[in-house]
C-alpha positions as CSV (number, residue, x, y, z in Angstrom):
1,M,64.0,88.4,69.5
2,K,66.1,85.5,70.5
3,N,64.3,82.5,72.0
4,I,66.7,82.0,74.9
5,K,66.4,80.7,78.4
6,N,66.4,83.9,80.4
7,I,69.4,85.0,82.4
8,K,68.7,88.7,81.9
9,N,69.6,91.2,79.2
10,I,71.5,94.2,80.2
11,N,75.1,95.2,79.5
12,K,77.0,97.1,82.1
13,V,80.5,97.9,83.3
14,V,82.3,96.7,86.4
15,V,85.3,98.6,87.6
16,L,87.7,96.5,89.8
17,L,90.9,97.6,91.4
18,G,91.7,100.1,88.6
19,L,91.2,97.4,85.9
20,I,88.3,98.3,83.7
21,L,86.6,95.0,82.8
22,S,84.1,95.7,80.0
23,F,81.5,92.9,80.3
24,S,79.1,92.5,77.4
25,A,75.7,90.8,77.4
26,C,73.1,89.9,74.8
27,D,69.3,90.0,74.7
28,E,68.3,87.6,77.3
29,Y,71.6,86.2,78.4
30,L,74.6,86.7,80.7
31,D,73.7,89.6,82.9
32,E,75.9,92.1,84.8
33,D,74.8,94.5,87.5
34,I,75.8,98.1,88.0
35,Y,77.8,98.8,91.1
36,S,78.4,102.4,92.0
37,Q,80.9,103.7,94.5
38,I,82.9,100.6,94.1
39,T,86.0,100.0,96.1
40,S,88.4,97.1,96.3
41,E,87.1,96.4,99.9
42,N,83.4,96.3,99.2
43,F,83.0,95.0,95.7
44,I,84.3,91.4,95.7
45,D,82.1,89.1,97.8
46,E,80.2,86.0,97.2
47,S,77.2,87.8,95.8
48,T,79.2,89.7,93.2
49,A,82.1,87.4,92.4
50,D,80.3,85.9,89.4
51,Q,80.8,89.2,87.6
52,L,84.4,88.3,87.2
53,V,83.4,85.0,85.4
54,V,81.1,87.0,83.1
55,G,84.0,89.2,82.1
56,V,85.9,86.2,80.9
57,Y,83.0,85.2,78.7
58,S,83.1,88.7,77.1
59,A,86.8,88.1,76.3
60,I,86.4,84.7,74.9
61,R,83.6,85.9,72.6
62,G,86.1,88.4,71.1
63,V,88.8,85.6,70.6
64,F,86.5,83.7,68.2
65,K,86.0,86.7,66.1
66,S,89.5,86.2,64.7
67,T,89.5,84.5,61.3
68,D,92.9,85.0,59.5
69,Y,95.1,82.3,61.2
70,K,92.1,79.9,61.3
71,F,91.2,79.9,57.6
72,S,93.8,81.6,55.3
73,G,96.4,79.5,53.6
74,T,94.3,76.4,53.4
75,D,92.3,74.4,50.8
76,L,89.0,76.3,51.4
77,F,90.0,79.9,51.8
78,T,92.1,82.3,49.7
79,T,92.5,86.0,48.9
80,Q,90.3,88.2,46.7
81,L,93.5,89.6,45.1
82,E,94.9,88.9,41.6
83,L,96.4,85.5,41.3
84,Y,99.9,86.9,41.2
85,A,99.4,89.1,44.3
86,V,101.1,88.2,47.5
87,S,99.2,87.6,50.8
88,S,101.7,86.3,53.3
89,S,99.2,84.4,55.6
90,N,97.5,82.8,52.5
91,D,100.5,81.8,50.3
92,Y,103.3,81.9,52.9
93,V,105.5,84.3,50.8
94,G,107.3,86.6,53.2
95,F,105.4,85.3,56.1
96,N,107.2,86.9,59.0
97,A,106.8,87.8,62.7
98,P,104.3,90.7,63.3
99,Q,104.8,93.3,65.9
100,T,101.6,92.2,67.6
101,N,98.9,89.7,66.8
102,G,95.2,89.4,67.9
103,V,95.4,85.7,68.3
104,W,98.1,85.9,70.9
105,S,96.8,89.0,72.7
106,G,93.3,88.1,72.6
107,N,93.8,84.6,74.1
108,Y,96.1,86.0,76.7
109,T,93.5,88.5,77.7
110,V,91.2,85.7,78.5
111,I,93.9,83.9,80.4
112,S,94.9,87.0,82.3
113,R,91.2,87.7,83.3
114,A,90.7,84.1,84.3
115,N,93.9,84.2,86.4
116,T,92.6,87.2,88.2
117,A,89.1,85.8,88.8
118,I,90.5,82.5,90.1
119,N,92.8,84.3,92.5
120,R,89.9,86.3,93.9
121,Y,87.6,83.3,94.1
122,E,90.2,81.4,96.0
123,N,91.9,84.0,98.2
124,E,89.8,87.1,98.6
125,V,86.2,86.0,98.8
126,N,84.8,84.8,102.1
127,W,82.5,81.9,100.9
128,S,79.8,80.7,103.2
129,S,79.4,77.0,103.6
130,G,76.1,77.3,101.6
131,N,77.8,78.8,98.6
132,L,80.8,76.5,98.3
133,G,79.1,74.9,95.2
134,E,78.9,78.3,93.5
135,K,82.6,78.9,94.2
136,A,83.5,75.5,92.7
137,Y,81.2,76.3,89.6
138,G,82.7,79.7,89.1
139,I,86.3,78.2,89.3
140,A,85.3,75.4,86.9
141,Q,84.1,77.8,84.3
142,L,87.3,79.9,84.6
143,R,89.6,77.0,84.3
144,A,87.7,75.6,81.3
145,L,87.8,78.9,79.4
146,R,91.4,79.5,80.3
147,A,92.2,75.9,78.9
148,V,90.3,76.9,75.7
149,S,92.6,79.8,75.1
150,F,95.7,77.8,75.8
151,F,94.5,75.2,73.3
152,N,93.9,78.0,70.7
153,L,97.4,79.2,71.3
154,V,99.2,75.8,71.3
155,Q,97.8,74.9,67.9
156,Q,99.1,78.0,66.4
157,Y,102.4,78.6,68.2
158,G,103.4,75.3,69.9
159,G,104.6,75.7,73.5
160,V,103.6,79.0,75.1
161,V,103.9,80.8,78.3
162,L,102.0,78.9,81.0
163,D,101.3,81.8,83.4
164,L,98.5,80.9,85.9
165,E,99.0,83.8,88.3
166,E,97.0,87.1,88.5
167,P,99.1,89.8,86.8
168,Q,100.2,92.2,89.5
169,S,103.5,93.7,88.2
170,I,105.4,94.3,85.0
171,R,107.6,91.3,84.1
172,N,110.5,90.8,81.6
173,N,111.2,87.1,82.2
174,Y,108.3,85.3,80.4
175,T,109.4,81.9,79.3
176,R,107.7,79.4,76.9
177,S,107.0,75.9,78.1
178,T,107.2,73.1,75.8
179,E,104.3,71.9,73.5
180,E,104.0,68.8,75.5
181,E,103.8,70.7,78.8
182,T,101.2,72.9,77.3
183,F,99.0,70.0,76.3
184,T,99.5,68.5,79.8
185,L,98.2,71.6,81.4
186,I,95.2,72.0,79.1
187,I,94.1,68.4,79.8
188,S,94.5,68.8,83.5
189,E,92.5,72.1,83.4
190,L,89.7,70.6,81.5
191,E,89.6,67.3,83.5
192,A,89.5,69.3,86.7
193,S,86.7,71.6,85.5
194,I,84.4,69.0,84.1
195,P,83.0,67.6,87.4
196,D,81.9,71.0,88.6
197,L,80.4,72.3,85.3
198,K,76.7,72.0,84.8
199,E,75.0,69.7,82.3
200,D,72.4,72.3,81.4
201,P,73.6,75.8,82.5
202,E,72.2,79.1,81.8
203,T,72.4,80.1,78.2
204,G,75.9,81.5,77.4
205,R,77.7,79.4,80.1
206,F,80.3,76.8,79.3
207,S,78.7,73.4,79.9
208,K,80.1,70.0,80.9
209,R,79.4,68.7,77.4
210,A,81.2,71.7,75.8
211,A,84.2,70.9,78.0
212,Q,84.0,67.3,76.9
213,H,84.0,68.4,73.3
214,V,87.0,70.6,73.6
215,L,88.9,67.9,75.6
216,A,88.1,65.3,72.9
217,E,89.7,67.6,70.3
218,V,92.7,68.2,72.6
219,Y,93.3,64.4,73.0
220,L,92.7,63.9,69.3
221,T,95.2,66.7,68.5
222,R,97.8,65.3,70.9
223,A,97.4,61.8,69.4
224,Y,99.2,62.9,66.2
225,T,102.1,64.3,68.0
226,S,105.4,62.7,68.9
227,F,104.5,62.9,72.6
228,G,101.0,61.6,72.2
229,E,100.0,58.6,74.2
230,S,98.7,55.3,72.5
231,S,95.3,55.7,74.1
232,D,94.7,59.3,73.0
233,F,92.6,58.5,70.0
234,Q,90.3,56.2,72.0
235,T,90.1,58.7,74.8
236,A,89.1,61.4,72.3
237,A,86.4,59.1,70.9
238,N,85.0,58.3,74.3
239,L,84.9,62.0,75.2
240,A,83.2,62.9,71.9
241,E,80.5,60.3,72.6
242,E,79.9,61.7,76.1
243,A,79.5,65.2,74.6
244,I,77.0,64.0,72.0
245,D,75.1,62.4,74.9
246,G,72.7,60.7,72.6
247,Y,71.5,63.8,70.9
248,D,70.2,63.1,67.4
249,I,71.3,66.0,65.1
250,R,68.6,64.8,62.7
251,S,65.9,66.2,65.0
252,Q,66.7,69.6,63.4
253,S,67.6,70.3,59.8
254,F,70.7,72.2,58.9
255,A,68.5,75.2,57.9
256,E,66.8,75.0,61.3
257,V,70.1,75.1,63.0
258,F,71.0,78.4,61.4
259,A,67.6,80.0,61.4
260,Y,68.0,83.4,62.8
261,D,65.1,83.0,65.3
262,N,66.7,79.7,66.5
263,Q,70.1,80.8,67.6
264,V,69.8,79.0,70.9
265,N,69.1,75.4,70.1
266,D,70.1,71.8,71.3
267,E,72.8,71.4,68.9
268,I,74.8,74.3,70.1
269,L,77.2,73.4,72.8
270,F,78.8,76.9,73.2
271,A,78.3,80.1,71.4
272,G,79.7,83.7,71.5
273,Q,76.7,85.7,72.3
274,W,75.9,89.2,70.7
275,G,72.8,91.1,70.6
276,D,70.8,94.3,70.0
277,T,71.1,95.5,73.6
278,G,71.7,99.2,72.8
279,F,75.4,98.8,73.6
280,S,77.8,99.0,70.8
281,E,80.0,96.3,72.2
282,D,77.2,93.7,71.8
283,R,76.9,94.5,68.1
284,G,80.4,93.3,67.3
285,N,79.9,90.2,65.3
286,D,81.0,90.7,61.7
287,K,80.7,87.0,60.6
288,H,77.9,87.8,58.2
289,A,80.4,89.9,56.1
290,F,83.4,87.7,56.3
291,I,83.1,86.1,52.9
292,M,81.9,88.9,50.7
293,Y,82.9,91.3,48.0
294,Q,81.8,95.0,48.2
295,I,78.3,94.4,47.0
296,F,77.0,98.0,47.5
297,N,79.1,99.0,44.6
298,L,76.7,97.2,42.2
299,P,73.8,99.1,40.7
300,G,70.6,98.3,42.6
301,V,72.4,97.6,45.9
302,S,72.5,100.2,48.7
303,R,75.0,100.7,51.5
304,K,72.3,99.5,53.8
305,N,71.7,96.3,51.8
306,P,70.6,93.0,53.6
307,Y,74.0,91.4,53.0
308,G,76.4,93.8,54.7
309,L,79.7,95.4,53.9
310,K,82.7,93.2,53.5
311,T,85.0,93.0,56.4
312,S,87.9,91.0,55.2
313,N,89.8,90.2,51.9
314,T,89.1,86.5,52.1
315,M,87.0,84.4,49.7
316,L,86.3,80.7,49.4
317,T,88.2,78.7,46.8
318,P,86.6,77.3,43.7
319,Y,87.3,73.8,45.1
320,F,84.9,74.5,48.1
321,Y,82.0,75.4,45.7
322,S,82.6,72.1,43.9
323,L,82.0,69.9,46.9
324,F,78.2,70.2,47.1
325,E,76.3,67.3,45.5
326,D,72.8,67.9,44.2
327,N,71.0,66.3,47.2
328,D,73.0,68.2,49.8
329,T,70.5,70.6,51.5
330,R,73.3,72.6,53.1
331,E,74.2,74.3,49.9
332,D,71.1,76.5,49.9
333,V,71.7,77.4,53.5
334,T,75.4,78.0,53.2
335,I,75.8,80.3,50.1
336,H,73.9,82.8,48.1
337,R,73.6,81.8,44.5
338,A,72.0,85.2,43.7
339,I,72.3,88.8,44.7
340,I,69.0,90.6,44.9
341,A,68.7,94.3,44.3
342,D,67.3,96.4,47.3
343,E,66.9,99.9,45.6
344,E,65.9,101.2,42.2
345,S,68.6,101.7,39.6
346,G,69.4,100.9,36.0
347,L,72.0,99.4,33.7
348,G,71.9,100.2,30.0
349,N,68.3,99.4,28.8
350,D,67.4,97.5,31.9
351,V,65.5,99.1,34.8
352,I,66.6,97.6,38.2
353,K,63.9,97.4,40.9
354,P,64.0,96.1,44.5
355,G,63.6,92.4,44.4
356,D,65.2,91.9,41.0
357,T,68.0,89.4,40.6
358,L,71.2,91.3,39.9
359,V,73.9,88.6,39.9
360,Y,73.4,84.9,39.6
361,Y,76.0,82.1,40.2
362,P,74.8,78.8,38.6
363,K,75.8,75.5,40.2
364,Y,76.8,74.3,36.8
365,A,78.0,76.2,33.7
366,L,75.3,77.4,31.5
367,G,75.2,76.8,27.7
368,E,75.9,79.7,25.3
369,A,72.2,80.3,24.5
370,E,71.0,80.3,28.1
371,L,73.9,82.4,29.3
372,K,73.1,85.1,26.6
373,D,69.5,85.1,27.5
374,R,70.3,85.6,31.3
375,L,72.9,88.2,30.7
376,D,70.1,90.4,29.2
377,R,68.6,90.6,32.7
378,Y,71.5,90.2,35.2
379,W,75.1,89.2,35.4
380,V,75.9,85.6,35.5
381,Y,79.2,84.2,36.7
382,Q,80.1,80.6,35.8
383,P,81.8,78.3,38.3
384,D,85.2,78.9,36.7
385,Q,84.9,82.7,37.0
386,Y,85.0,83.3,40.7
387,L,88.6,84.6,41.0
388,F,89.8,88.1,40.4
389,G,89.3,89.6,36.9
390,R,86.3,90.3,34.7
391,P,85.1,87.7,32.1
392,A,85.2,88.7,28.4
393,D,82.0,90.6,27.4
394,V,79.3,88.7,25.6
395,D,78.0,90.7,22.6
396,G,74.4,91.9,22.4
397,V,73.4,91.7,26.0
398,N,72.6,94.4,28.6
399,Y,74.8,93.0,31.4
400,K,78.3,93.2,30.0
401,Y,81.0,92.3,32.5
402,S,82.9,95.4,31.8
403,L,80.1,97.4,33.2
404,N,80.4,95.8,36.6
405,P,82.3,98.1,38.9
406,E,83.7,95.1,40.9
407,F,86.6,93.2,39.5
408,I,85.7,90.0,41.5
409,S,82.4,88.2,42.0
410,F,81.6,85.0,43.8
411,P,78.8,83.4,45.8
412,I,79.0,84.9,49.4
413,L,78.3,83.0,52.5
414,K,74.7,82.9,53.7
415,K,74.7,80.8,56.8
416,F,75.8,83.6,59.0
417,D,73.3,86.2,57.6
418,D,72.3,88.8,60.2
419,E,69.3,90.9,60.6
420,I,70.8,93.6,62.7
421,F,74.1,95.1,61.8
422,E,75.7,98.5,61.4
423,E,77.1,99.9,58.2
424,G,80.6,99.3,59.5
425,G,79.8,95.4,59.6
426,S,79.0,94.9,63.2
427,G,76.2,92.5,63.7
428,A,74.1,91.0,66.5
429,R,73.9,87.4,65.6
430,D,75.3,84.8,68.0
431,S,78.5,83.0,66.8
432,F,78.5,79.3,67.1
433,I,81.8,78.1,68.6
434,Y,81.0,74.4,69.3
435,R,78.1,72.3,68.0
436,I,77.3,68.6,68.0
437,A,77.7,68.1,64.2
438,E,81.4,69.0,64.8
439,T,81.5,66.6,67.7
440,H,80.4,63.7,65.4
441,L,83.3,64.7,63.1
442,I,85.8,64.7,66.0
443,A,84.4,61.3,67.1
444,S,84.8,60.0,63.5
445,E,88.3,61.0,63.2
446,A,89.1,59.7,66.7
447,H,87.6,56.3,66.0
448,L,89.4,56.1,62.7
449,G,92.7,56.8,64.5
450,A,91.8,54.1,67.2
451,G,91.2,51.6,64.4
452,N,87.3,51.3,64.8
453,T,86.2,51.9,61.2
454,S,82.6,51.0,61.9
455,Q,82.1,53.7,64.4
456,A,84.1,56.1,62.4
457,L,81.7,55.5,59.5
458,F,78.7,55.9,61.8
459,H,79.6,59.4,62.9
460,L,80.6,60.5,59.5
461,N,77.4,59.2,58.0
462,R,75.2,60.7,60.7
463,V,76.3,64.1,59.7
464,R,75.8,63.4,56.0
465,E,72.4,61.9,56.6
466,R,71.0,65.0,58.2
467,A,72.1,67.0,55.0
468,T,71.0,64.6,52.3
469,G,68.6,61.9,53.8
470,V,71.0,59.1,52.7
471,A,71.7,56.9,55.6
472,N,75.0,55.3,54.5
473,H,76.6,57.7,52.0
474,Y,80.1,56.7,53.0
475,S,81.1,53.0,52.7
476,T,84.8,53.7,53.2
477,I,86.5,56.3,55.3
478,D,89.8,58.1,55.4
479,L,90.9,61.6,56.5
480,D,90.2,63.2,53.1
481,E,86.6,62.2,53.4
482,I,86.4,63.5,56.9
483,L,87.9,66.8,55.6
484,V,85.2,67.0,52.8
485,E,82.5,66.6,55.3
486,R,84.0,69.1,57.7
487,A,84.2,71.5,54.7
488,L,80.5,71.2,53.9
489,E,79.2,71.2,57.5
490,L,81.6,73.7,59.1
491,I,82.6,76.2,56.5
492,G,83.5,79.4,58.4
493,E,83.4,77.6,61.7
494,G,86.2,75.9,63.7
495,N,89.8,76.2,62.7
496,R,90.5,74.7,59.3
497,W,94.2,75.5,59.4
498,A,94.7,73.6,62.7
499,V,92.6,70.6,61.6
500,L,94.7,70.2,58.5
501,K,97.9,70.7,60.5
502,R,97.1,68.0,63.0
503,M,96.1,65.6,60.2
504,G,99.3,66.2,58.4
505,K,97.3,67.4,55.4
506,L,98.0,71.1,55.3
507,E,100.8,71.2,52.6
508,E,99.1,68.5,50.5
509,R,95.8,70.2,50.3
510,L,97.2,73.6,49.4
511,K,96.9,72.3,45.8
512,Y,93.3,73.6,46.1
513,N,94.4,77.0,46.8
514,P,94.7,78.9,43.6
515,H,97.0,81.7,44.8
516,Y,99.3,79.2,46.6
517,V,99.4,77.0,43.4
518,D,100.5,80.2,41.4
519,H,103.4,81.2,43.7
520,G,103.1,79.8,47.2
521,T,106.2,78.9,49.3
522,F,105.1,76.7,52.2
523,D,107.9,75.4,54.2
524,S,107.0,72.6,56.8
525,S,110.1,73.3,58.8
526,K,108.8,76.9,59.4
527,H,105.1,77.3,58.6
528,L,103.5,74.6,60.8
529,L,104.0,77.1,63.6
530,R,103.1,80.8,63.7
531,P,105.7,83.4,64.6
532,I,105.6,84.8,68.1
533,P,104.9,88.5,67.9
534,I,107.9,90.7,68.0
535,K,106.7,92.7,71.0
536,E,106.5,89.5,73.1
537,I,110.1,88.8,72.4
538,E,111.0,92.4,73.3
539,I,109.3,92.3,76.5
540,S,111.4,89.3,77.7
541,P,114.4,89.4,75.4
542,E,116.5,87.1,77.7
543,T,114.0,84.4,78.1
544,M,111.4,84.4,75.2
545,T,112.3,82.4,72.1
546,Q,111.1,82.7,68.6
547,N,109.8,79.8,66.5
548,P,112.2,78.2,64.1
549,N,113.1,80.1,60.9
550,Y,111.3,83.3,61.7
């Protein structure tokens, strides 16, 4: 059971003007009420208008499930395929415009719902004087969430369609704004929302500090552009400081932050909420199975194993695993260095029982004698054996690599482990979207850009200190050191691709991606922007433009 400030705990459906808005809730969080015999005349009033806001939270939760554009084709993430195999989003070979794309459609779903809700708040609900504060609060949440989606889009596509009206008819004249205009809108939306957002809202709501965190990253991202203002780095640093608000991340260990029974804690500024509510929509988080091979194929591992079933073909690069130093407590929380059997089985002369180690991934390569000893009891994959392909068999041991039905083996992610998930991968764990450790790293990068090295080091070292106990690990700082700390602290969180892009480091750091090194074809004149989905061009063929070289 989640230890959450109670907002209620039931998932239900609201029908509005022929639009079915499926609103989800989690155990003890955003609540929606059932309304029967709803009509457009009697549903929307000041007592029910908040249901429109909740619907936008449901949509934003789904947006942050998307992983491919955020992680693939970077220094930390690659594909589970053979080295020579092509994966367009990872190695940029044949990377062309898709018919549709979930990043585009998901974020525009948020924007469309927010536009509808804002229109109803402003033009259809008769607000009494005593509820004008609730009106302002509702609109502030909607504008902030809409800005988040526009920011998601501009990082990937550049300038996008800045449609702020409720969709009421079919259109074929959508037009993209410039990237500069898109950033200007995002900033204005967040700055307008912050005064009316709450410092400590109900769990699941977007807070003032969450908005300050996002706005800090928006200014930081704009600071690197040709249209950025000279004050952007300092503005970003100031906003990040405000979002941190004196919170000391050392008050919780990294392990405590990711403890399953501590999903709502003071470090989390905003999370996508899931839960075991009895509604399938609320068991939709598959983050626990994001970095995983098909473990149930191993002897001794059932389909209902505690790890899950893989939901993507993504894996971490060997470079990532090499980053953990011996005193970094995040390693034990972040990855599984052993796979444990959960059912009885056997391999050769070995009887496998539940609780037995089945696969072990040592941090450092084992010597020949120790390796042979361990291979009598379980498979061992050395740090240079994490890519596709079976290692050569070792003679005289039970666990020959040729007996492993899987052609790939690597330490899977642990930090997102779930306790409630379906066989298909859907879990109930909340998904952290913004947390203060990342705010420190944003502050560090912003202070560095503003020329304040001492403050940049303070924020970088604060994150490292929580993990290692060493107060001043870094004595010098540059973007690469910030990227290392972001990798260790935030693997599987945030948007690695967008961070590398804004820093001008994307192409440079592809040297750590083994598939890209083998045959990648990154082209900075093309691949720093994603292609607009073909269907969006077809909807407005006279007005919508594609990004260059697609």
